[in-house]
Structures are given as C-alpha cells and as structure tokens.
The first five atom37 places (N, CA, C, CB, O) and aatype in JSON, in Angstrom:
{
  "aatype": [12, 1, 7, 10, 15, 1, 10, 10, 14, 5, 13, 14, 15, 15, 19, 10, 6, 11, 11, 9, 10, 14, 0, 10, 10, 6, 6, 12, 11, 3, 8, 3, 10, 10, 15, 10, 19, 10, 5, 2, 19, 13, 10, 9, 19, 1, 16, 10, 14, 1, 1, 0, 13, 7, 6, 11, 19, 9, 14, 1, 10, 1, 3, 9, 13, 10, 15, 15, 7, 16, 16, 16, 6, 1, 11, 16, 0, 11, 6, 0, 7, 10, 12, 19, 9, 10, 6, 8, 12, 7, 16, 9, 16, 6, 2, 4, 15, 7, 11, 6, 13, 11, 3, 7, 12, 2, 0, 7, 15, 19, 12, 13, 1, 15, 12, 6, 19, 19, 9],
  "atom_mask": [
    [1, 1, 1, 1, 1],
    [1, 1, 1, 1, 1],
    [1, 1, 1, 0, 1],
    [1, 1, 1, 1, 1],
    [1, 1, 1, 1, 1],
    [1, 1, 1, 1, 1],
    [1, 1, 1, 1, 1],
    [1, 1, 1, 1, 1],
    [1, 1, 1, 1, 1],
    [1, 1, 1, 1, 1],
    [1, 1, 1, 1, 1],
    [1, 1, 1, 1, 1],
    [1, 1, 1, 1, 1],
    [1, 1, 1, 1, 1],
    [1, 1, 1, 1, 1],
    [1, 1, 1, 1, 1],
    [1, 1, 1, 1, 1],
    [1, 1, 1, 1, 1],
    [1, 1, 1, 1, 1],
    [1, 1, 1, 1, 1],
    [1, 1, 1, 1, 1],
    [1, 1, 1, 1, 1],
    [1, 1, 1, 1, 1],
    [1, 1, 1, 1, 1],
    [1, 1, 1, 1, 1],
    [1, 1, 1, 1, 1],
    [1, 1, 1, 1, 1],
    [1, 1, 1, 1, 1],
    [1, 1, 1, 1, 1],
    [1, 1, 1, 1, 1],
    [1, 1, 1, 1, 1],
    [1, 1, 1, 1, 1],
    [1, 1, 1, 1, 1],
    [1, 1, 1, 1, 1],
    [1, 1, 1, 1, 1],
    [1, 1, 1, 1, 1],
    [1, 1, 1, 1, 1],
    [1, 1, 1, 1, 1],
    [1, 1, 1, 1, 1],
    [1, 1, 1, 1, 1],
    [1, 1, 1, 1, 1],
    [1, 1, 1, 1, 1],
    [1, 1, 1, 1, 1],
    [1, 1, 1, 1, 1],
    [1, 1, 1, 1, 1],
    [1, 1, 1, 1, 1],
    [1, 1, 1, 1, 1],
    [1, 1, 1, 1, 1],
    [1, 1, 1, 1, 1],
    [1, 1, 1, 1, 1],
    [1, 1, 1, 1, 1],
    [1, 1, 1, 1, 1],
    [1, 1, 1, 1, 1],
    [1, 1, 1, 0, 1],
    [1, 1, 1, 1, 1],
    [1, 1, 1, 1, 1],
    [1, 1, 1, 1, 1],
    [1, 1, 1, 1, 1],
    [1, 1, 1, 1, 1],
    [1, 1, 1, 1, 1],
    [1, 1, 1, 1, 1],
    [1, 1, 1, 1, 1],
    [1, 1, 1, 1, 1],
    [1, 1, 1, 1, 1],
    [1, 1, 1, 1, 1],
    [1, 1, 1, 1, 1],
    [1, 1, 1, 1, 1],
    [1, 1, 1, 1, 1],
    [1, 1, 1, 0, 1],
    [1, 1, 1, 1, 1],
    [1, 1, 1, 1, 1],
    [1, 1, 1, 1, 1],
    [1, 1, 1, 1, 1],
    [1, 1, 1, 1, 1],
    [1, 1, 1, 1, 1],
    [1, 1, 1, 1, 1],
    [1, 1, 1, 1, 1],
    [1, 1, 1, 1, 1],
    [1, 1, 1, 1, 1],
    [1, 1, 1, 1, 1],
    [1, 1, 1, 0, 1],
    [1, 1, 1, 1, 1],
    [1, 1, 1, 1, 1],
    [1, 1, 1, 1, 1],
    [1, 1, 1, 1, 1],
    [1, 1, 1, 1, 1],
    [1, 1, 1, 1, 1],
    [1, 1, 1, 1, 1],
    [1, 1, 1, 1, 1],
    [1, 1, 1, 0, 1],
    [1, 1, 1, 1, 1],
    [1, 1, 1, 1, 1],
    [1, 1, 1, 1, 1],
    [1, 1, 1, 1, 1],
    [1, 1, 1, 1, 1],
    [1, 1, 1, 1, 1],
    [1, 1, 1, 1, 1],
    [1, 1, 1, 0, 1],
    [1, 1, 1, 1, 1],
    [1, 1, 1, 1, 1],
    [1, 1, 1, 1, 1],
    [1, 1, 1, 1, 1],
    [1, 1, 1, 1, 1],
    [1, 1, 1, 0, 1],
    [1, 1, 1, 1, 1],
    [1, 1, 1, 1, 1],
    [1, 1, 1, 1, 1],
    [1, 1, 1, 0, 1],
    [1, 1, 1, 1, 1],
    [1, 1, 1, 1, 1],
    [1, 1, 1, 1, 1],
    [1, 1, 1, 1, 1],
    [1, 1, 1, 1, 1],
    [1, 1, 1, 1, 1],
    [1, 1, 1, 1, 1],
    [1, 1, 1, 1, 1],
    [1, 1, 1, 1, 1],
    [1, 1, 1, 1, 1],
    [1, 1, 1, 1, 1]
  ],
  "atom_positions": [
    [[108.59, 109.17, 70.08], [109.21, 108.04, 70.73], [108.87, 106.73, 70.03], [108.8, 107.99, 72.18], [109.68, 105.81, 69.99]],
    [[107.69, 106.65, 69.5], [107.27, 105.38, 68.9], [108.06, 105.03, 67.65], [105.79, 105.44, 68.56], [108.33, 103.85, 67.41]],
    [[108.45, 106.02, 66.86], [109.19, 105.76, 65.63], [110.67, 105.53, 65.86], [0.0, 0.0, 0.0], [111.38, 105.07, 64.96]],
    [[111.15, 105.85, 67.04], [112.56, 105.7, 67.34], [113.02, 104.25, 67.24], [112.86, 106.25, 68.72], [114.15, 103.99, 66.83]],
    [[112.18, 103.33, 67.6], [112.56, 101.91, 67.56], [112.93, 101.46, 66.15], [111.42, 101.05, 68.1], [113.74, 100.55, 65.98]],
    [[112.34, 102.08, 65.15], [112.68, 101.74, 63.76], [114.01, 102.34, 63.33], [111.59, 102.2, 62.82], [114.68, 101.81, 62.44]],
    [[114.41, 103.45, 63.96], [115.65, 104.13, 63.6], [116.87, 103.61, 64.35], [115.5, 105.59, 63.85], [117.99, 103.75, 63.85]],
    [[116.69, 103.03, 65.51], [117.81, 102.61, 66.35], [118.79, 101.67, 65.66], [117.29, 101.96, 67.57], [120.0, 101.83, 65.85]],
    [[118.35, 100.7, 64.86], [119.32, 99.8, 64.22], [120.27, 100.5, 63.25], [118.58, 98.73, 63.48], [121.3, 99.94, 62.88]],
    [[119.95, 101.7, 62.83], [120.8, 102.43, 61.9], [122.04, 103.04, 62.56], [120.0, 103.51, 61.22], [122.99, 103.41, 61.88]],
    [[122.03, 103.16, 63.89], [123.12, 103.81, 64.61], [124.15, 102.78, 65.06], [122.59, 104.58, 65.82], [123.79, 101.65, 65.42]],
    [[125.42, 103.15, 65.06], [126.44, 102.26, 65.62], [126.27, 102.18, 67.14], [127.88, 102.75, 65.25], [125.72, 103.09, 67.76]],
    [[126.75, 101.1, 67.73], [126.56, 100.9, 69.16], [127.24, 101.98, 69.99], [127.07, 99.54, 69.57], [126.77, 102.31, 71.08]],
    [[128.34, 102.55, 69.5], [129.0, 103.62, 70.26], [128.11, 104.85, 70.36], [130.34, 103.99, 69.6], [128.08, 105.51, 71.4]],
    [[127.39, 105.18, 69.31], [126.47, 106.32, 69.33], [125.29, 106.01, 70.24], [125.98, 106.66, 67.89], [124.83, 106.87, 70.99]],
    [[124.8, 104.79, 70.17], [123.68, 104.4, 71.04], [124.07, 104.53, 72.5], [123.24, 102.95, 70.73], [123.3, 105.04, 73.32]],
    [[125.27, 104.07, 72.84], [125.7, 104.09, 74.24], [126.06, 105.48, 74.74], [126.89, 103.19, 74.41], [125.71, 105.84, 75.87]],
    [[126.73, 106.26, 73.92], [127.25, 107.54, 74.4], [126.32, 108.72, 74.19], [128.54, 107.82, 73.73], [126.43, 109.72, 74.9]],
    [[125.43, 108.64, 73.24], [124.57, 109.78, 72.93], [123.09, 109.51, 73.17], [124.77, 110.18, 71.5], [122.43, 110.25, 73.9]],
    [[122.58, 108.46, 72.58], [121.13, 108.23, 72.61], [120.67, 107.69, 73.95], [120.74, 107.26, 71.51], [119.68, 108.18, 74.5]],
    [[121.37, 106.69, 74.5], [120.96, 106.13, 75.79], [120.95, 107.18, 76.9], [121.89, 104.99, 76.18], [119.96, 107.26, 77.63]],
    [[122.0, 107.98, 77.06], [121.94, 109.03, 78.1], [120.79, 110.02, 77.9], [123.25, 109.79, 78.15], [120.18, 110.46, 78.87]],
    [[120.5, 110.35, 76.65], [119.39, 111.28, 76.39], [118.05, 110.64, 76.78], [119.36, 111.69, 74.89], [117.19, 111.3, 77.36]],
    [[117.89, 109.37, 76.46], [116.64, 108.68, 76.83], [116.52, 108.54, 78.35], [116.58, 107.29, 76.17], [115.44, 108.72, 78.9]],
    [[117.62, 108.22, 79.0], [117.58, 108.1, 80.47], [117.23, 109.43, 81.12], [118.94, 107.59, 81.0], [116.56, 109.46, 82.15]],
    [[117.68, 110.51, 80.53], [117.33, 111.84, 81.04], [115.84, 112.12, 80.84], [118.19, 112.92, 80.35], [115.21, 112.77, 81.67]],
    [[115.28, 111.65, 79.74], [113.86, 111.87, 79.45], [112.95, 111.06, 80.39], [113.57, 111.5, 78.01], [111.74, 111.3, 80.42]],
    [[113.5, 110.13, 81.13], [112.68, 109.36, 82.07], [112.13, 110.21, 83.19], [113.49, 108.22, 82.65], [111.24, 109.77, 83.92]],
    [[112.65, 111.42, 83.34], [112.11, 112.32, 84.36], [110.68, 112.75, 84.02], [113.01, 113.55, 84.51], [109.91, 113.11, 84.91]],
    [[110.34, 112.71, 82.74], [108.97, 113.0, 82.32], [108.17, 111.7, 82.45], [108.92, 113.57, 80.84], [108.22, 110.84, 81.57]],
    [[107.46, 111.57, 83.53], [106.77, 110.32, 83.85], [105.69, 109.96, 82.83], [106.15, 110.41, 85.22], [105.33, 108.79, 82.71]],
    [[105.19, 110.92, 82.1], [104.19, 110.62, 81.09], [104.78, 109.81, 79.93], [103.57, 111.91, 80.56], [104.07, 109.05, 79.27]],
    [[106.07, 109.99, 79.68], [106.74, 109.28, 78.59], [107.49, 108.03, 79.06], [107.7, 110.2, 77.89], [108.15, 107.37, 78.27]],
    [[107.39, 107.73, 80.33], [108.22, 106.69, 80.94], [108.13, 105.34, 80.23], [107.83, 106.52, 82.37], [109.16, 104.73, 79.93]],
    [[106.94, 104.86, 79.95], [106.81, 103.54, 79.34], [107.37, 103.53, 77.92], [105.35, 103.1, 79.32], [108.0, 102.55, 77.51]],
    [[107.15, 104.59, 77.16], [107.7, 104.67, 75.81], [109.22, 104.75, 75.82], [107.12, 105.88, 75.07], [109.89, 104.11, 75.01]],
    [[109.76, 105.54, 76.73], [111.21, 105.67, 76.83], [111.83, 104.34, 77.24], [111.59, 106.77, 77.84], [112.85, 103.93, 76.69]],
    [[111.22, 103.66, 78.2], [111.76, 102.38, 78.67], [111.8, 101.34, 77.56], [110.93, 101.86, 79.83], [112.75, 100.56, 77.48]],
    [[110.8, 101.32, 76.72], [110.8, 100.36, 75.61], [112.01, 100.61, 74.7], [109.49, 100.46, 74.8], [112.65, 99.65, 74.26]],
    [[112.31, 101.86, 74.42], [113.47, 102.19, 73.59], [114.78, 101.91, 74.32], [113.41, 103.65, 73.17], [115.75, 101.47, 73.71]],
    [[114.81, 102.16, 75.61], [116.01, 101.87, 76.4], [116.32, 100.37, 76.34], [115.82, 102.32, 77.88], [117.48, 99.99, 76.16]],
    [[115.31, 99.54, 76.48], [115.55, 98.09, 76.44], [115.96, 97.62, 75.05], [114.31, 97.35, 76.89], [116.72, 96.66, 74.93]],
    [[115.49, 98.28, 74.0], [115.96, 97.95, 72.65], [117.45, 98.27, 72.51], [115.15, 98.73, 71.59], [118.2, 97.5, 71.9]],
    [[117.88, 99.37, 73.06], [119.28, 99.75, 73.0], [120.13, 98.81, 73.84], [119.47, 101.2, 73.47], [121.21, 98.39, 73.42]],
    [[119.66, 98.48, 75.03], [120.42, 97.63, 75.94], [120.75, 96.28, 75.31], [119.63, 97.43, 77.24], [121.81, 95.71, 75.58]],
    [[119.87, 95.77, 74.49], [120.12, 94.48, 73.84], [121.35, 94.51, 72.94], [118.91, 94.07, 73.02], [121.97, 93.47, 72.72]],
    [[121.72, 95.67, 72.43], [122.85, 95.77, 71.5], [124.14, 96.19, 72.17], [122.52, 96.74, 70.41], [125.2, 96.15, 71.54]],
    [[124.09, 96.59, 73.43], [125.26, 97.12, 74.12], [125.93, 96.05, 74.98], [124.87, 98.31, 74.98], [125.33, 95.02, 75.28]],
    [[127.18, 96.31, 75.38], [127.84, 95.41, 76.33], [127.11, 95.4, 77.67], [129.31, 95.82, 76.52], [126.42, 96.35, 78.01]],
    [[127.28, 94.32, 78.41], [126.57, 94.16, 79.69], [126.86, 95.29, 80.67], [126.95, 92.84, 80.32], [125.98, 95.69, 81.43]],
    [[128.08, 95.8, 80.66], [128.45, 96.81, 81.64], [127.61, 98.08, 81.53], [129.92, 97.17, 81.49], [127.37, 98.75, 82.53]],
    [[127.16, 98.4, 80.33], [126.37, 99.62, 80.12], [125.06, 99.57, 80.91], [126.08, 99.82, 78.63], [124.61, 100.59, 81.44]],
    [[124.47, 98.4, 80.97], [123.21, 98.27, 81.72], [123.44, 98.53, 83.2], [122.6, 96.88, 81.51], [122.7, 99.29, 83.83]],
    [[124.47, 97.91, 83.75], [124.75, 98.08, 85.17], [125.2, 99.48, 85.54], [0.0, 0.0, 0.0], [124.87, 99.98, 86.61]],
    [[125.96, 100.11, 84.67], [126.51, 101.43, 84.97], [125.52, 102.56, 84.74], [127.73, 101.68, 84.16], [125.52, 103.55, 85.47]],
    [[124.69, 102.42, 83.73], [123.84, 103.55, 83.34], [122.35, 103.35, 83.62], [124.02, 103.82, 81.9], [121.69, 104.26, 84.12]],
    [[121.84, 102.17, 83.31], [120.39, 101.97, 83.36], [119.91, 101.65, 84.76], [119.98, 100.86, 82.41], [118.94, 102.24, 85.23]],
    [[120.57, 100.72, 85.44], [120.11, 100.32, 86.78], [120.03, 101.5, 87.74], [121.03, 99.25, 87.35], [119.02, 101.64, 88.42]],
    [[121.05, 102.35, 87.83], [120.92, 103.48, 88.76], [119.72, 104.38, 88.44], [122.19, 104.31, 88.73], [119.06, 104.89, 89.34]],
    [[119.45, 104.58, 87.16], [118.31, 105.43, 86.78], [116.99, 104.76, 87.11], [118.37, 105.76, 85.28], [116.05, 105.43, 87.56]],
    [[116.9, 103.45, 86.89], [115.67, 102.73, 87.25], [115.43, 102.8, 88.75], [115.74, 101.26, 86.79], [114.3, 102.98, 89.2]],
    [[116.5, 102.66, 89.51], [116.38, 102.74, 90.97], [115.86, 104.12, 91.37], [117.73, 102.46, 91.64], [114.98, 104.23, 92.23]],
    [[116.4, 105.16, 90.77], [115.96, 106.52, 91.1], [114.49, 106.74, 90.79], [116.8, 107.55, 90.35], [113.77, 107.37, 91.56]],
    [[114.04, 106.22, 89.66], [112.66, 106.42, 89.23], [111.68, 105.6, 90.07], [112.51, 106.06, 87.76], [110.68, 106.14, 90.56]],
    [[111.95, 104.32, 90.24], [110.95, 103.43, 90.82], [111.02, 103.28, 92.33], [111.06, 102.1, 90.2], [110.06, 102.81, 92.94]],
    [[112.12, 103.65, 92.93], [112.21, 103.51, 94.38], [112.13, 104.84, 95.11], [113.49, 102.82, 94.74], [112.37, 104.91, 96.31]],
    [[111.8, 105.91, 94.37], [111.61, 107.2, 95.01], [110.21, 107.26, 95.61], [111.83, 108.37, 94.01], [109.29, 106.6, 95.14]],
    [[110.08, 108.05, 96.64], [108.77, 108.15, 97.3], [108.11, 109.47, 96.94], [108.92, 108.01, 98.83], [108.72, 110.35, 96.32]],
    [[106.87, 109.6, 97.35], [106.16, 110.85, 97.16], [105.68, 111.07, 95.74], [0.0, 0.0, 0.0], [106.17, 111.96, 95.05]],
    [[104.71, 110.27, 95.3], [104.18, 110.43, 93.96], [102.71, 110.8, 94.01], [104.38, 109.16, 93.13], [101.99, 110.39, 94.92]],
    [[102.28, 111.57, 93.04], [100.88, 111.9, 92.93], [100.18, 110.78, 92.17], [100.68, 113.26, 92.23], [100.83, 109.85, 91.68]],
    [[98.87, 110.85, 92.05], [98.12, 109.82, 91.35], [98.51, 109.74, 89.89], [96.63, 110.07, 91.48], [98.64, 108.64, 89.34]],
    [[98.7, 110.88, 89.24], [99.11, 110.89, 87.83], [100.45, 110.21, 87.65], [99.16, 112.33, 87.3], [100.63, 109.37, 86.77]],
    [[101.4, 110.59, 88.49], [102.75, 110.02, 88.39], [102.72, 108.54, 88.74], [103.73, 110.77, 89.31], [103.47, 107.76, 88.16]],
    [[101.86, 108.15, 89.67], [101.79, 106.74, 90.06], [101.31, 105.9, 88.88], [100.83, 106.56, 91.28], [101.82, 104.8, 88.66]],
    [[100.35, 106.38, 88.13], [99.85, 105.66, 86.96], [100.95, 105.51, 85.92], [98.65, 106.39, 86.35], [101.1, 104.44, 85.32]],
    [[101.72, 106.55, 85.7], [102.82, 106.49, 84.74], [103.9, 105.53, 85.21], [103.43, 107.89, 84.52], [104.47, 104.79, 84.4]],
    [[104.19, 105.53, 86.5], [105.17, 104.59, 87.05], [104.69, 103.15, 86.89], [105.44, 104.89, 88.52], [105.48, 102.26, 86.59]],
    [[103.4, 102.93, 87.08], [102.85, 101.59, 86.93], [103.01, 101.1, 85.49], [101.36, 101.56, 87.33], [103.32, 99.93, 85.26]],
    [[102.81, 101.99, 84.53], [103.02, 101.62, 83.12], [104.49, 101.29, 82.89], [102.56, 102.77, 82.18], [104.8, 100.35, 82.14]],
    [[105.38, 102.03, 83.5], [106.81, 101.75, 83.4], [107.18, 100.42, 84.03], [0.0, 0.0, 0.0], [108.01, 99.68, 83.5]],
    [[106.56, 100.1, 85.16], [106.81, 98.81, 85.81], [106.34, 97.65, 84.94], [106.12, 98.76, 87.18], [106.95, 96.58, 84.95]],
    [[105.27, 97.86, 84.21], [104.8, 96.81, 83.3], [105.83, 96.57, 82.19], [103.43, 97.21, 82.68], [106.05, 95.43, 81.78]],
    [[106.45, 97.63, 81.71], [107.5, 97.48, 80.69], [108.68, 96.71, 81.27], [107.97, 98.88, 80.16], [109.27, 95.87, 80.6]],
    [[109.03, 97.0, 82.52], [110.12, 96.26, 83.17], [109.78, 94.77, 83.25], [110.39, 96.83, 84.58], [110.63, 93.93, 82.98]],
    [[108.56, 94.46, 83.62], [108.16, 93.04, 83.68], [108.24, 92.39, 82.31], [106.74, 92.91, 84.24], [108.66, 91.24, 82.2]],
    [[107.85, 93.1, 81.27], [107.91, 92.56, 79.91], [109.35, 92.28, 79.48], [107.26, 93.52, 78.94], [109.59, 91.39, 78.67]],
    [[110.29, 93.03, 80.01], [111.69, 92.91, 79.59], [112.57, 92.26, 80.65], [112.24, 94.27, 79.23], [113.78, 92.51, 80.68]],
    [[112.0, 91.46, 81.51], [112.8, 90.79, 82.53], [113.87, 89.9, 81.91], [111.89, 89.96, 83.45], [114.95, 89.76, 82.48]],
    [[113.6, 89.31, 80.76], [114.6, 88.5, 80.07], [115.83, 89.32, 79.71], [0.0, 0.0, 0.0], [116.96, 88.87, 79.89]],
    [[115.61, 90.52, 79.21], [116.72, 91.41, 78.86], [117.49, 91.81, 80.1], [116.2, 92.66, 78.13], [118.72, 91.88, 80.08]],
    [[116.79, 92.06, 81.18], [117.45, 92.44, 82.43], [118.32, 91.3, 82.93], [116.41, 92.83, 83.5], [119.47, 91.53, 83.31]],
    [[117.8, 90.09, 82.94], [118.59, 88.96, 83.45], [119.78, 88.64, 82.56], [117.71, 87.74, 83.59], [120.79, 88.14, 83.04]],
    [[119.67, 88.91, 81.27], [120.8, 88.66, 80.36], [121.91, 89.7, 80.52], [120.31, 88.66, 78.93], [123.06, 89.41, 80.22]],
    [[121.57, 90.88, 80.98], [122.52, 91.98, 81.0], [123.09, 92.35, 82.36], [121.89, 93.16, 80.42], [123.85, 93.31, 82.46]],
    [[122.74, 91.63, 83.39], [123.38, 91.91, 84.67], [123.41, 90.63, 85.51], [122.63, 93.03, 85.43], [122.57, 89.75, 85.38]],
    [[124.41, 90.57, 86.36], [124.54, 89.42, 87.26], [123.5, 89.53, 88.37], [125.97, 89.33, 87.85], [122.91, 90.59, 88.58]],
    [[123.29, 88.45, 89.06], [122.34, 88.46, 90.17], [122.73, 89.44, 91.25], [0.0, 0.0, 0.0], [121.89, 90.16, 91.78]],
    [[124.03, 89.47, 91.58], [124.51, 90.39, 92.61], [124.33, 91.84, 92.17], [125.98, 90.11, 92.94], [123.91, 92.69, 92.95]],
    [[124.66, 92.1, 90.92], [124.52, 93.45, 90.38], [123.06, 93.9, 90.43], [125.06, 93.52, 88.93], [122.76, 95.04, 90.8]],
    [[122.16, 93.01, 90.06], [120.73, 93.33, 90.07], [120.26, 93.56, 91.5], [119.92, 92.2, 89.41], [119.56, 94.53, 91.78]],
    [[120.63, 92.66, 92.38], [120.19, 92.76, 93.78], [120.73, 94.02, 94.45], [120.65, 91.53, 94.57], [119.98, 94.76, 95.09]],
    [[122.02, 94.26, 94.29], [122.64, 95.42, 94.94], [122.26, 96.74, 94.28], [124.14, 95.28, 94.94], [121.98, 97.73, 94.96]],
    [[122.24, 96.75, 92.96], [122.03, 97.99, 92.23], [120.6, 98.47, 92.2], [0.0, 0.0, 0.0], [120.34, 99.67, 92.2]],
    [[119.68, 97.54, 92.18], [118.3, 97.94, 91.97], [117.4, 97.66, 93.15], [117.75, 97.26, 90.78], [116.22, 98.01, 93.13]],
    [[117.95, 97.03, 94.18], [117.11, 96.61, 95.3], [115.96, 95.79, 94.71], [116.59, 97.85, 96.12], [114.79, 96.15, 94.83]],
    [[116.34, 94.7, 94.09], [115.45, 93.91, 93.25], [114.14, 93.54, 93.93], [116.15, 92.67, 92.82], [113.09, 93.56, 93.29]],
    [[114.19, 93.22, 95.18], [112.97, 92.82, 95.86], [111.92, 93.91, 95.83], [0.0, 0.0, 0.0], [110.74, 93.63, 95.57]],
    [[112.31, 95.13, 96.07], [111.36, 96.24, 96.09], [110.76, 96.51, 94.72], [112.03, 97.49, 96.6], [109.54, 96.66, 94.6]],
    [[111.6, 96.56, 93.7], [111.1, 96.86, 92.36], [110.22, 95.72, 91.86], [112.27, 97.09, 91.38], [109.16, 95.96, 91.29]],
    [[110.65, 94.48, 92.08], [109.86, 93.34, 91.62], [108.53, 93.27, 92.37], [110.64, 92.02, 91.8], [107.49, 92.98, 91.77]],
    [[108.55, 93.53, 93.67], [107.32, 93.51, 94.45], [106.36, 94.57, 93.95], [107.63, 93.74, 95.95], [105.16, 94.31, 93.81]],
    [[106.86, 95.76, 93.66], [106.0, 96.83, 93.13], [105.46, 96.45, 91.76], [106.78, 98.15, 93.04], [104.3, 96.74, 91.44]],
    [[106.28, 95.8, 90.94], [105.83, 95.37, 89.62], [104.71, 94.35, 89.74], [107.0, 94.78, 88.83], [103.73, 94.4, 89.01]],
    [[104.87, 93.43, 90.66], [103.85, 92.4, 90.86], [102.55, 93.0, 91.37], [104.34, 91.33, 91.83], [101.46, 92.55, 91.0]],
    [[102.65, 94.01, 92.22], [101.46, 94.68, 92.73], [100.66, 95.31, 91.59], [101.83, 95.74, 93.76], [99.43, 95.33, 91.62]],
    [[101.36, 95.83, 90.61], [100.7, 96.46, 89.45], [99.88, 95.42, 88.69], [101.74, 97.12, 88.51], [98.76, 95.69, 88.27]],
    [[100.45, 94.24, 88.52], [99.77, 93.18, 87.77], [98.55, 92.67, 88.52], [100.74, 92.02, 87.48], [97.5, 92.42, 87.93]],
    [[98.7, 92.53, 89.81], [97.61, 91.99, 90.63], [96.63, 93.06, 90.89], [98.11, 91.4, 91.95], [95.62, 92.83, 91.56]]
  ]
}
C-alpha cells in the first residue's frame, strides 16, 4: 500500500475511478490496513470529479466509522483511520457540499469521534 501513492499518477483518471478506487474501498474492510488505504483513497479523490467522492467514498466511510460493535483491535485501527480523515479534511471540504457531507456522512458523529481520538 505504501508504494501505491507513487504509482497512482501514472494511471488515467478513468482507471482510478472505475478500477482502483472501488478496489481500495473494498479493502477498507480489513481494519488493519484502513489508514494506509484511506491515504491512497484521498490521493485518488484529489484527481477525480467531485461526484465520485459523494457517490463512492462517503457511503463507505459512513459504513466503516459509524458501525457499532468493535473490538479493541478494530477500535485502534478505526482511530488511525479517523486521524487520516482529520488530516484530509481540506480534501473532503473541496469535494463535497455541506449538505452532501452532512446528509451522507452524518458529519457530526464522524467529526466528534475524530476529535475524541485526538483528545
């Protein structure tokens, strides 16, 4: 996952959107890789049209971070993922409207959980 960030600029945006992004979003189910996958997802999102973030990424983030019933191991991995989300808040705000963010991600819950991780 770490070397993928160097390879991503070589792909056309259509390949990033239709092939690589869905594969990375699917890999988010492995909570141990969550922070690494998220970093690559945000690199891809910067090159794609705004609609891709709202249609593909937000629903997956909601599924991962607003689900209940986590063990201690999974909670630690989720916390690392939340830190990545905080680092990329600029990318998130550039790629979705306020309404889309609020409705799609239940922004208050995710942001509150992210802040709890920092504190």
